C-alpha positions as CSV (number, residue, x, y, z in Angstrom):
1,M,-0.1,0.1,-0.1
2,A,0.9,3.5,-0.6
3,A,-0.7,7.0,0.4
4,A,0.0,10.4,1.0
5,L,0.5,11.1,4.8
6,T,-1.9,14.1,5.4
7,S,-2.4,13.9,9.0
8,V,-1.6,12.0,12.0
9,C,-4.3,11.0,14.9
10,P,-3.5,9.9,18.3
11,S,-2.5,6.2,18.8
12,R,-5.3,3.8,19.4
13,P,-5.0,0.3,20.8
14,D,-4.9,-2.7,18.7
15,P,-8.3,-4.2,18.8
16,A,-6.9,-7.6,18.7
17,T,-4.3,-7.1,21.6
18,G,-5.4,-4.0,23.3
19,Q,-1.6,-2.9,22.9
20,T,-1.0,0.6,21.8
21,Y,2.2,0.5,19.6
22,V,5.1,3.0,19.0
23,R,4.8,4.7,15.5
24,A,7.5,6.0,13.4
25,L,7.8,7.6,10.0
26,A,10.4,5.7,7.9
27,T,11.2,5.2,4.1
28,P,10.0,2.0,2.6
29,E,13.7,0.6,2.3
30,Q,14.1,1.5,6.3
31,V,10.9,-0.5,7.0
32,L,12.5,-3.5,4.9
33,E,15.8,-3.2,7.0
34,L,13.8,-2.9,10.3
35,F,11.5,-5.9,9.7
36,N,13.6,-8.2,7.7
37,W,11.0,-9.7,5.6
38,G,13.0,-11.9,3.3
39,P,12.7,-12.5,-0.3
40,S,9.3,-11.2,-0.8
41,A,10.4,-7.8,0.6
42,A,11.8,-7.2,-2.9
43,D,8.4,-7.5,-4.8
44,Q,6.6,-5.2,-2.0
45,L,9.2,-2.5,-2.5
46,T,8.6,-2.5,-6.2
47,A,4.9,-2.6,-5.7
48,V,5.6,0.6,-3.3
49,H,7.5,2.6,-5.6
50,R,5.2,1.7,-8.7
51,E,2.2,3.1,-6.6
52,R,4.2,6.2,-5.5
53,A,4.9,7.0,-9.1
54,R,1.0,6.3,-10.1
55,L,0.1,8.8,-7.2
56,R,2.7,11.1,-8.1
57,L,4.3,11.1,-4.8
58,P,8.1,12.0,-4.5
59,R,10.5,9.2,-3.4
60,A,11.0,9.6,0.3
61,P,14.8,10.6,1.0
62,R,16.3,8.5,3.7
63,Q,16.6,10.3,6.9
64,P,17.0,9.0,10.8
65,L,13.9,7.2,12.0
66,T,11.3,9.7,13.1
67,L,9.2,8.6,16.2
68,I,5.3,10.1,16.5
69,T,4.0,10.9,19.9
70,D,0.6,9.8,21.3
71,N,-0.9,13.0,20.6
72,G,0.3,12.7,16.8
73,N,3.1,15.2,17.2
74,I,6.3,14.3,15.2
75,I,9.6,14.3,17.4
């Protein structure tokens, strides 16, 4: 999936576990590095960039991982 991020609302608990997870902004490449999804990751990354281009979104420049606070602020 790919989309333009236009706003960030406060975190809500996961309905399945009740746990509220930490959120972060990262490039698609950083996500693959963090989660080690294996061989299927290449196809996922290709799909992300195809949709990014279709939506006319710029390629995200690599930057330090950015945390998002519970109130939606970026730190």
